[in-house]
C-alpha positions as CSV (number, residue, x, y, z in Angstrom):
1,M,2.2,-0.1,8.2
2,A,5.0,2.6,8.0
3,T,3.4,4.5,10.8
4,A,3.2,1.3,12.9
5,Y,6.9,0.7,12.5
6,G,7.8,4.3,13.0
7,V,9.2,5.0,9.5
8,Y,6.6,7.3,8.1
9,L,8.1,10.8,7.8
10,D,5.0,13.0,8.5
11,A,6.7,16.3,7.6
12,R,7.7,15.0,4.1
13,G,4.7,12.8,3.5
14,I,6.9,9.8,2.6
15,T,8.3,6.7,4.2
16,D,11.8,6.2,5.3
17,R,13.8,3.5,3.5
18,A,13.6,0.7,6.0
19,T,13.9,-3.1,6.2
20,V,12.2,-5.0,9.0
21,L,12.7,-8.8,9.5
22,I,9.7,-10.3,11.3
23,G,9.6,-13.8,12.8
24,K,6.8,-16.3,12.3
25,D,5.4,-15.2,15.7
26,G,5.1,-11.6,14.5
27,V,8.0,-10.3,16.6
28,V,10.5,-7.9,15.0
29,L,13.8,-9.7,14.8
30,W,15.9,-6.9,13.2
31,S,15.3,-3.5,11.5
32,S,17.4,-1.0,9.7
33,S,16.7,2.5,8.3
34,V,18.9,4.2,5.8
35,G,16.9,7.4,5.1
36,P,15.2,8.3,1.9
37,P,18.4,8.8,-0.2
38,G,20.2,5.9,1.4
39,K,21.2,2.5,0.0
40,R,20.8,-0.9,1.5
41,E,23.6,-3.4,1.4
42,A,22.4,-6.7,0.0
43,S,25.2,-8.6,1.8
44,E,24.2,-7.1,5.1
45,L,20.6,-8.0,4.6
46,L,21.5,-11.6,3.6
47,A,23.7,-12.0,6.7
48,Q,20.9,-10.7,8.9
49,C,18.4,-13.1,7.3
50,K,20.7,-16.0,7.9
51,S,21.3,-15.1,11.5
52,C,17.5,-15.0,12.3
């Protein structure tokens, strides 16, 4: 799945920290990547969920 969404880091053998919102029809509505050491902001994720 990580490879399909382009967030698998081959050189490191790990996935990036990413969030992908997918609609009922399977279309990606929104995505964000913060890098392995990064943090996600819950308020931003909530706002994105509400806007989709």
